[in-house]
Every structure is written in structure tokens, then in C-alpha cells.
C-alpha positions as CSV (number, residue, x, y, z in Angstrom):
1,M,-14.1,62.4,-9.9
2,N,-17.8,63.2,-9.3
3,P,-18.2,65.1,-6.0
4,F,-21.0,62.8,-4.8
5,R,-18.9,59.7,-5.6
6,R,-15.9,61.2,-3.8
7,I,-18.1,61.8,-0.7
8,S,-19.5,58.3,-1.0
9,Y,-16.0,56.9,-1.2
10,W,-14.9,58.9,1.8
11,F,-17.8,57.5,3.9
12,A,-17.2,54.0,2.6
13,S,-13.9,53.5,4.5
14,H,-14.3,52.1,8.0
15,E,-12.1,54.7,9.8
16,N,-14.1,57.6,8.3
17,R,-17.4,55.9,9.3
18,V,-16.0,55.7,12.9
19,L,-15.0,59.4,12.8
20,Y,-18.4,60.4,11.4
21,A,-20.2,58.4,14.2
22,S,-18.0,60.0,16.8
23,L,-18.7,63.5,15.5
24,M,-22.4,62.8,15.4
25,A,-22.3,61.5,18.9
26,G,-21.1,64.8,20.2
27,S,-22.8,67.1,17.7
28,M,-25.9,67.7,19.8
29,A,-23.9,68.7,22.9
30,V,-21.8,71.0,20.7
31,V,-24.8,72.6,19.1
32,F,-26.5,73.1,22.5
33,S,-23.3,74.7,23.9
34,M,-23.1,77.1,20.9
35,V,-26.7,78.1,21.3
36,V,-26.2,78.8,25.0
37,L,-22.9,80.5,24.5
38,W,-23.9,82.9,21.6
39,S,-27.5,83.7,22.6
40,G,-28.1,86.8,24.6
41,D,-25.5,89.1,26.1
42,T,-24.5,87.0,29.0
43,F,-20.9,86.4,27.8
44,S,-18.4,88.7,26.3
45,A,-17.1,88.3,22.8
46,K,-13.7,87.2,24.1
47,V,-15.3,84.5,26.3
48,R,-17.5,83.4,23.5
49,W,-14.6,82.9,21.0
50,T,-12.4,81.3,23.6
51,M,-15.1,78.8,24.6
52,T,-16.0,78.1,21.0
53,V,-12.4,77.2,20.2
54,L,-12.1,75.0,23.3
55,I,-15.4,73.2,22.6
56,M,-14.7,72.6,19.0
57,G,-11.1,71.5,19.7
58,F,-12.1,69.0,22.4
59,W,-15.0,67.8,20.1
60,L,-12.8,67.2,17.1
61,G,-9.9,65.9,19.2
62,F,-11.9,63.3,21.0
63,A,-13.6,62.3,17.7
64,F,-10.2,61.7,15.9
65,S,-8.9,60.0,19.1
66,A,-11.8,57.6,19.0
67,R,-11.2,57.0,15.3
68,E,-7.5,56.2,16.0
69,R,-8.4,53.9,19.0
70,V,-10.5,51.8,16.6
71,V,-8.3,51.9,13.6
72,S,-4.9,51.3,15.2
73,P,-5.7,47.7,16.5
74,L,-7.3,46.8,13.2
75,R,-4.0,47.9,11.4
76,T,-2.1,45.8,13.9
77,L,-4.3,42.8,13.1
78,A,-3.9,43.5,9.4
79,N,-0.1,43.5,9.8
80,L,-0.2,40.2,11.8
81,L,-2.4,38.6,9.1
82,E,-0.1,39.9,6.3
83,A,2.9,38.4,8.1
84,M,1.2,35.1,8.3
85,H,0.3,35.3,4.7
86,E,3.9,35.9,3.9
87,G,4.9,32.9,6.0
88,D,6.3,34.8,9.0
89,Y,4.7,33.2,12.1
90,S,7.1,34.7,14.6
91,I,5.3,38.0,15.1
92,R,2.9,38.2,18.0
93,G,0.2,40.8,18.9
94,R,0.4,42.8,22.2
95,G,-2.5,43.5,24.5
96,A,-3.7,39.9,24.6
97,R,-6.0,39.8,27.6
98,Q,-8.9,37.6,28.6
99,D,-11.1,40.4,30.0
100,D,-11.1,42.4,26.8
101,A,-12.8,41.8,23.5
102,L,-9.9,42.9,21.4
103,G,-7.5,41.1,23.7
104,E,-9.4,37.8,23.1
105,V,-9.0,38.4,19.4
106,M,-5.2,38.9,19.9
107,I,-5.1,35.7,22.0
108,Q,-6.7,33.6,19.3
109,L,-4.6,35.2,16.5
110,N,-1.4,34.5,18.5
111,A,-2.6,30.9,19.0
112,I,-3.2,30.6,15.3
113,G,0.3,31.9,14.6
114,T,1.8,29.3,17.1
115,T,-0.1,26.5,15.5
116,L,0.8,27.5,11.9
117,R,4.5,27.8,12.9
118,A,4.5,24.3,14.4
119,Q,2.7,22.9,11.4
120,R,5.1,24.7,9.0
121,L,8.1,23.4,11.0
122,G,6.6,19.9,10.9
123,A,6.0,20.2,7.1
124,V,9.5,21.4,6.5
125,E,11.0,18.6,8.5
126,A,8.8,16.0,6.8
127,T,9.6,17.4,3.4
128,A,13.3,17.3,4.2
129,L,13.0,13.7,5.4
130,L,11.1,12.7,2.3
131,T,13.6,14.4,0.1
132,K,16.5,12.7,1.9
133,V,14.7,9.3,1.6
134,M,14.0,9.8,-2.1
135,E,17.6,10.7,-2.8
136,E,19.0,7.7,-0.9
137,I,16.8,4.9,-1.9
138,E,17.9,2.7,-4.8
139,V,14.5,2.9,-6.5
140,A,13.8,5.3,-9.4
141,L,10.9,7.7,-8.8
142,F,9.3,9.8,-11.4
143,T,6.4,12.2,-10.9
144,F,4.4,13.4,-14.0
145,D,1.7,16.1,-14.1
146,D,-1.6,15.9,-16.0
147,Q,0.3,16.9,-19.2
148,E,2.7,13.9,-18.7
149,R,5.6,16.3,-18.0
150,L,8.2,15.3,-15.5
151,K,7.9,17.3,-12.3
152,L,10.0,15.4,-9.8
153,V,12.9,12.9,-10.1
154,N,15.4,11.4,-7.6
155,R,19.0,10.4,-8.0
156,A,18.3,6.7,-8.8
157,A,16.1,7.9,-11.7
158,E,18.9,10.2,-12.9
159,R,21.2,7.2,-13.0
160,L,18.6,5.1,-14.7
161,L,18.2,7.6,-17.6
162,A,21.9,8.7,-17.5
163,L,20.9,12.4,-17.3
164,P,20.9,15.0,-14.6
165,A,17.7,16.3,-13.2
166,A,18.1,19.7,-14.8
167,R,17.9,18.1,-18.2
168,L,15.0,15.8,-17.3
169,L,12.5,18.1,-15.5
170,G,9.9,19.5,-17.8
171,R,10.3,16.8,-20.5
172,T,7.4,14.6,-21.5
173,A,7.1,10.9,-20.8
174,T,7.3,10.2,-24.5
175,E,10.6,12.1,-24.8
176,L,12.0,10.1,-21.9
177,G,10.7,6.8,-23.3
178,L,8.5,6.1,-20.3
179,D,5.1,6.8,-21.9
180,E,4.3,3.1,-22.2
181,F,4.4,2.6,-18.4
182,L,1.9,5.4,-17.9
183,H,-0.7,3.6,-20.0
184,S,0.0,0.0,-19.2
185,E,-0.9,-2.1,-16.1
186,A,-0.4,-0.5,-12.7
187,S,2.0,-3.3,-11.7
188,E,4.2,-5.4,-13.9
189,T,7.6,-6.9,-14.3
190,I,9.5,-6.4,-17.5
191,A,12.9,-6.9,-19.1
192,R,14.1,-3.6,-20.4
193,S,17.3,-1.7,-21.3
194,F,17.5,1.9,-20.1
195,P,20.2,4.4,-21.0
196,G,21.8,3.8,-17.6
197,S,21.2,0.1,-17.0
198,A,19.6,-3.0,-18.3
199,G,17.9,-6.0,-16.6
200,R,14.5,-6.9,-15.1
201,W,12.4,-4.2,-13.6
202,G,9.4,-4.0,-11.4
203,I,7.1,-1.2,-12.6
204,R,4.5,0.4,-10.2
205,R,2.2,3.2,-11.1
206,T,-0.2,5.2,-8.9
207,S,-2.1,8.4,-9.1
208,F,-2.4,11.4,-6.7
209,R,-3.5,15.0,-6.7
210,E,-1.5,18.1,-6.1
211,S,-3.2,21.6,-6.1
212,G,-6.3,19.8,-7.3
213,L,-4.6,18.5,-10.5
214,P,-4.0,14.8,-11.2
215,H,-0.4,13.5,-11.1
216,T,1.2,10.2,-11.7
217,L,3.9,8.5,-9.6
218,L,6.0,6.0,-11.5
219,V,8.3,3.7,-9.5
220,V,10.9,1.6,-11.4
221,A,12.7,-1.0,-9.2
222,D,15.7,-3.1,-10.3
223,L,14.8,-6.7,-9.7
224,T,17.8,-8.2,-11.3
225,R,19.9,-8.8,-8.2
226,A,16.9,-10.1,-6.1
227,L,15.7,-12.4,-8.9
228,R,19.2,-13.8,-9.4
229,E,19.5,-14.5,-5.7
230,E,16.1,-16.2,-5.7
231,E,17.0,-18.1,-8.8
232,L,20.3,-19.3,-7.3
233,Q,18.5,-20.5,-4.2
234,A,15.8,-22.2,-6.2
235,W,18.5,-24.0,-8.3
236,Q,20.4,-25.0,-5.2
237,R,17.2,-26.5,-3.6
238,L,16.3,-28.2,-6.9
239,V,19.8,-29.7,-7.3
240,R,19.7,-31.0,-3.7
241,V,16.3,-32.6,-4.3
242,L,17.2,-34.0,-7.7
243,G,20.5,-35.3,-6.4
244,H,18.8,-37.0,-3.5
245,E,16.1,-38.7,-5.6
246,L,18.5,-39.7,-8.3
247,N,21.0,-41.2,-5.8
248,N,18.2,-43.1,-4.2
249,S,17.4,-44.8,-7.5
250,L,20.8,-45.0,-9.2
251,T,22.8,-46.3,-6.2
252,P,20.8,-49.6,-5.9
253,I,20.7,-49.9,-9.7
254,K,24.5,-49.5,-9.9
255,S,25.0,-52.0,-7.1
256,I,22.6,-54.6,-8.5
257,A,24.1,-54.2,-12.0
258,G,27.6,-54.9,-10.6
259,S,26.3,-57.9,-8.8
260,L,24.7,-59.2,-12.0
261,A,27.9,-58.7,-14.0
262,Q,29.8,-60.7,-11.4
263,L,27.2,-63.4,-11.6
264,L,27.5,-63.7,-15.4
265,N,31.3,-63.7,-15.2
266,R,31.4,-66.5,-12.6
267,Q,32.4,-69.9,-14.0
268,P,30.8,-72.3,-13.4
269,R,27.6,-70.5,-12.8
270,A,25.3,-71.4,-9.9
271,D,22.3,-73.5,-10.4
272,D,19.9,-70.6,-9.5
273,W,21.7,-67.9,-11.4
274,E,18.7,-67.3,-13.7
275,D,16.5,-66.6,-10.6
276,D,19.0,-64.2,-9.3
277,M,19.2,-62.5,-12.7
278,K,15.4,-62.2,-12.8
279,D,15.3,-60.7,-9.2
280,G,18.0,-58.2,-10.0
281,L,16.4,-57.1,-13.2
282,S,13.1,-56.8,-11.4
283,V,14.7,-54.5,-8.8
284,I,16.3,-52.4,-11.6
285,A,13.0,-52.1,-13.4
286,S,11.2,-51.1,-10.2
287,R,13.8,-48.4,-9.4
288,S,13.7,-47.1,-13.0
289,E,9.9,-46.9,-12.9
290,S,10.2,-44.9,-9.6
291,L,12.7,-42.6,-11.2
292,S,10.4,-42.1,-14.2
293,R,7.5,-41.2,-11.9
294,F,9.7,-38.7,-10.2
295,I,10.6,-37.0,-13.5
296,G,7.0,-37.0,-14.5
297,A,6.0,-35.3,-11.2
298,Y,8.7,-32.7,-11.8
299,S,7.4,-32.1,-15.3
300,R,3.8,-31.5,-14.0
301,L,5.2,-29.1,-11.3
302,A,7.1,-27.1,-13.9
303,K,4.4,-26.9,-16.5
304,L,1.4,-25.7,-14.5
305,P,-0.6,-23.6,-17.0
306,R,-2.1,-20.2,-16.2
307,P,-5.7,-20.4,-14.9
308,V,-8.5,-19.7,-17.3
309,L,-11.0,-17.7,-15.2
310,A,-14.7,-18.2,-15.4
311,P,-17.6,-18.1,-12.9
312,V,-17.5,-21.1,-10.5
313,E,-20.1,-21.9,-7.9
314,L,-18.2,-22.9,-4.7
315,F,-21.2,-24.9,-3.4
316,R,-21.3,-27.2,-6.4
317,L,-17.5,-27.5,-6.6
318,I,-17.0,-28.6,-3.0
319,H,-19.9,-31.0,-3.0
320,R,-18.6,-32.6,-6.2
321,V,-15.1,-33.0,-4.7
322,A,-16.6,-34.5,-1.5
323,N,-18.5,-37.1,-3.5
324,L,-15.4,-38.2,-5.2
325,E,-13.9,-39.5,-2.0
326,T,-15.2,-42.9,-1.1
327,R,-12.8,-44.1,1.6
328,V,-14.1,-41.9,4.3
329,P,-17.4,-39.9,4.3
330,V,-16.6,-36.2,3.9
331,K,-19.0,-33.9,5.8
332,V,-19.8,-30.6,4.0
333,H,-21.0,-27.8,6.2
334,N,-22.7,-25.4,3.8
335,G,-21.6,-21.8,3.8
336,P,-22.9,-18.7,2.0
337,A,-23.7,-18.8,-1.7
338,I,-20.4,-17.7,-3.4
339,T,-19.5,-17.5,-7.1
340,L,-15.8,-17.1,-7.8
341,Q,-13.9,-16.1,-10.9
342,A,-11.5,-19.1,-11.1
343,D,-10.3,-22.0,-13.2
344,A,-12.7,-24.8,-12.2
345,D,-10.4,-27.6,-13.2
346,Q,-7.4,-26.3,-11.3
347,L,-9.5,-25.4,-8.3
348,E,-11.1,-28.9,-8.3
349,Q,-7.7,-30.6,-8.5
350,M,-6.4,-28.5,-5.6
351,L,-9.4,-29.4,-3.4
352,I,-9.1,-33.1,-4.4
353,N,-5.4,-33.0,-3.1
354,L,-6.4,-31.3,0.1
355,V,-9.3,-33.7,0.8
356,R,-7.2,-36.7,-0.1
357,N,-4.5,-35.6,2.3
358,A,-7.1,-35.1,5.0
359,V,-8.5,-38.5,4.5
360,D,-5.1,-40.2,4.5
361,A,-4.4,-38.5,7.9
362,S,-7.8,-39.4,9.4
363,K,-7.6,-43.0,8.4
364,E,-4.7,-43.5,10.8
365,T,-6.8,-42.5,13.7
366,G,-10.3,-43.4,12.5
367,G,-11.4,-39.8,12.6
368,G,-13.5,-37.8,10.2
369,V,-13.1,-35.1,7.5
370,S,-15.2,-32.0,7.0
371,V,-15.2,-29.1,4.6
372,T,-16.8,-25.7,5.1
373,W,-16.5,-22.2,3.7
374,E,-17.2,-18.6,4.7
375,T,-16.4,-15.0,3.6
376,E,-13.9,-12.8,5.3
377,G,-14.0,-9.3,3.9
378,L,-13.2,-9.5,0.2
379,M,-11.9,-13.1,0.5
380,A,-13.6,-16.5,0.4
381,T,-12.2,-18.9,2.9
382,V,-12.4,-22.7,2.5
383,L,-11.5,-24.9,5.5
384,V,-10.6,-28.6,5.1
385,L,-10.5,-30.2,8.6
386,D,-9.3,-33.6,9.5
387,E,-9.0,-35.6,12.8
388,G,-5.7,-37.2,12.2
389,L,-2.5,-37.0,14.2
390,G,-1.7,-33.4,13.1
391,L,1.4,-31.9,11.6
392,S,4.8,-32.8,13.1
393,N,7.0,-30.9,10.6
394,T,5.5,-27.7,9.2
395,A,8.8,-26.3,7.8
396,N,9.0,-28.6,4.8
397,L,5.3,-28.9,3.9
398,F,5.6,-26.9,0.7
399,V,9.1,-28.0,-0.3
400,P,8.9,-29.8,-3.6
401,F,9.2,-33.6,-3.4
402,F,9.1,-33.7,0.4
403,T,6.7,-36.2,1.6
404,T,6.0,-38.3,4.8
405,K,3.7,-40.8,3.0
406,P,5.2,-44.0,1.6
407,G,5.0,-43.8,-2.2
408,G,4.1,-40.1,-2.1
409,S,5.4,-37.8,-4.8
410,G,5.8,-34.7,-2.6
411,I,4.2,-32.3,-5.2
412,G,0.5,-32.3,-4.2
413,L,0.8,-29.4,-1.7
414,V,3.2,-27.6,-3.9
415,L,0.9,-27.7,-6.8
416,S,-2.0,-26.7,-4.6
417,R,-0.2,-23.7,-3.3
418,Q,0.8,-22.7,-6.9
419,I,-2.8,-22.9,-8.0
420,A,-4.0,-20.8,-5.0
421,E,-1.4,-18.1,-5.6
422,A,-2.1,-18.1,-9.4
423,H,-5.7,-17.2,-8.4
424,G,-4.5,-14.4,-6.2
425,G,-5.1,-16.4,-3.0
426,T,-3.2,-18.2,-0.3
427,L,-3.0,-21.8,1.1
428,T,-1.8,-22.5,4.7
429,L,-1.7,-25.6,6.9
430,A,-1.8,-25.6,10.6
431,N,-2.7,-27.9,13.5
432,R,-6.2,-27.5,14.9
433,T,-6.6,-25.8,18.3
434,D,-10.0,-27.3,19.2
435,V,-9.3,-31.0,18.6
436,R,-6.4,-33.1,17.4
437,G,-5.9,-32.8,13.6
438,C,-4.9,-30.5,10.8
439,Q,-6.6,-27.5,9.2
440,A,-6.0,-26.6,5.5
441,R,-7.0,-22.9,5.0
442,L,-7.6,-21.8,1.4
443,Q,-8.4,-18.1,0.8
444,L,-9.5,-16.9,-2.7
445,P,-10.5,-13.3,-3.7
446,L,-14.2,-12.8,-4.3
């Protein structure tokens, strides 16, 4: 190595610079002592050499001592930082005092170690809890990296694909047959057969970042059991409603038909038997027509088409619906200018049903009906207010074919709620708190 480079390297280290500074600090006193000691004939040779050795020894000794006093704490700090870097937060530095600059550094470093230890313990416990939850839940979880390779999988996912994690990790989504879910809609429900099970599945996909790289979390939930339970409950409710309505129509038809058969078999027949026959047949025709209307209402409820979305100006739509009602004047309190992406025909039919119900309720008390709208966050809220008697039975409002109005079909509110939910919104009914009456609250996404 070049001598000049070697000397430069020697002075570049911190401890050697401290030693050099210490030597330079005492050099003037040493030089002066040597000049006084060796000039003239005041001291003997023995004294001169003895004092020279003592002066040089103390000078070098104190210089190296100063070097060690500076270097030793720095090495201690380096060891503490290295231990933290290796994940050992149990080591603490000694000499932590408030009245000392180096002691304050030790205090702060020990505090950092305590904080990191607590954070690491919390992270370890949180990771253990997350791992335990992932292993126990009955939902299949898959994590893919930016190359669509599987990085994490839980037990439910192992059962779904009928393979252990050791044979799944590192394989691509294409090899596992899951690539279609990584490029389809973020949320969907499908019917699919996997190696470990078959049925209807809810697919959810979301993205996150780990170490700065994009990852994808894929959740596959088995909906078969839940859908079957809901389907069974729906069938049970439907059978009860159908049975009730059919019995209401078929029971009088059967009774009247039996009476008419007895009338025809009676000999001699009564003088007014033709009038009785006409009345009986009229009742049978009336009940049959009622039953036909019921079946037609059920068909409309079951065949609601998917909405065809297009821009709809809420101002024009509400004013058009209000002008269709002629029994009671409908007051419209204008709100902000809003344009929705909605099916205008379905939305108009829903508002017609809500306004008609409000008018029917207000006619009983001679009250009024009003409609207004506003925005709440990312939702448009339409309020239909009446001054009727209010709601007495809120539990069955959205039960199909339940009605409190004579001659009502019981599907208006059900259809209205289906239309609202098909548009990603909600429909609720509640009694008003300011005055007597009911409030229909329709919320639709902007």
C-alpha cells in the first residue's frame, strides 16, 4: 500500500483522530519541558533521562487513556445497536445518567430498546393471533405475489384444493386453477367444483402491499349451506303465503260449488233456484278473478328484470311522479341538482308506489303529502312524507302479499325495495318524529 495512503487511512479512523488530538494538546508542554530540561547544565544526565522518560510516559499514557475513554462508550453503543439490529432488545447500556451527555444518549438508547421490545412482542402476539384465526376460520384464504405465485394459504384453502400447503406454496394461480378469480370482478358469486368440494362460492379479491410489492388476497367462502338455509326459509314463507291466499279463495269456491250441486239435485227445485245459481256462480267467478290477480302479482314479483342504467335527473323524475297523483296535491320541496345512474322506468314505478301509499294514508286524516331530496355523503336520499295515521305494524311491511289495505296486493313495497336494492340502495319506512305520519326513506348511490 502507498505510504501516504496508509498514513491517510490511519488518520481517517475516529479513535486515531482522538489520539492525534490528545497528543497535539500536550505536545507544546512536552516540547517546552524538553527544552528546559536539556538546555544548559542545570540537570545531570541521570535526571534528564529520568524526567524525559517520565514526561514522555505520562504524555503518551494520558493520550491513549483519552482515546480509550472516547472509544469504549462508542463501542458499547455499537454493540447495543448491533444487538437491536439482530433483534435482541434485552441488552441495556450502563451509565445512563441525566447529568451526563453520554448518559443521556444511553437513556434514549435504552428507551428505544424498551419500545422496540414492546412493539416486537405486540407484533409477535398479533401475528400469532392472526395465524390462529386464519387456521380456524372456515373460509379459504390465498395470498399471491406480483408474479401470481402463492405465498400464503390456510387450512380451509388446503381442504378446498385437496393438497397440503407444502405442495401449494410457490405455485402459480394458473397451476392452481385460480387465475380467473385474479382477473375477474372483485366480488362475485359462482357455482364451481374444486378438487376438495363443490357448490356455490362467494369470491372476494383485494390488493395490498408487502415490502413495497403488490400482493393479492383471494377469499373463497362456501355459500352453499347459508344459501340452502335461506332458500328453505324463503320456500317456507312462500308456501305459507300461497297456502293462505289459495285457501281464502278455494274454501268459499268449494263451499258454494257443493251448495250449487245440492240445489241441482233437489227435486222438485225451488222457484228461485236460477237466481241462487247465478249468485253462486258470480261468487265463484269473483273469487277466481281474485285468485288470478294474486297469481299475476306473484309473477310480477318473481320476474323483476335487472335495471338498465342511464343518466336520470332526479328533479324531473320526482316532479313527473308528483304530477301523476291527482287525488291529493303532492308538494315537492326542491333539493340539489342530482343526476343518477339508474333505470328511469323502475325508479319511476317505485316512486309512484311510495307516493300512492302516502296519499292513501293521508286521505284517511285529510293530511298532506310532500317529497324532498338531499345528498348524504355519496348517497342521494329521497324522502316521501305523509300526514296519515302512521305505521302500526312495521314487522311485516316488506313481507310479500302482506297488506292492510282492502283489495291491496301486498307487493308494492316488496317490489319497491327490490328495485332500490337492485340499484345498490336501500328503502326504509318509519313513523315521523316531528308530526303524525310516515316517512319513506329511499337512498341511492350518486
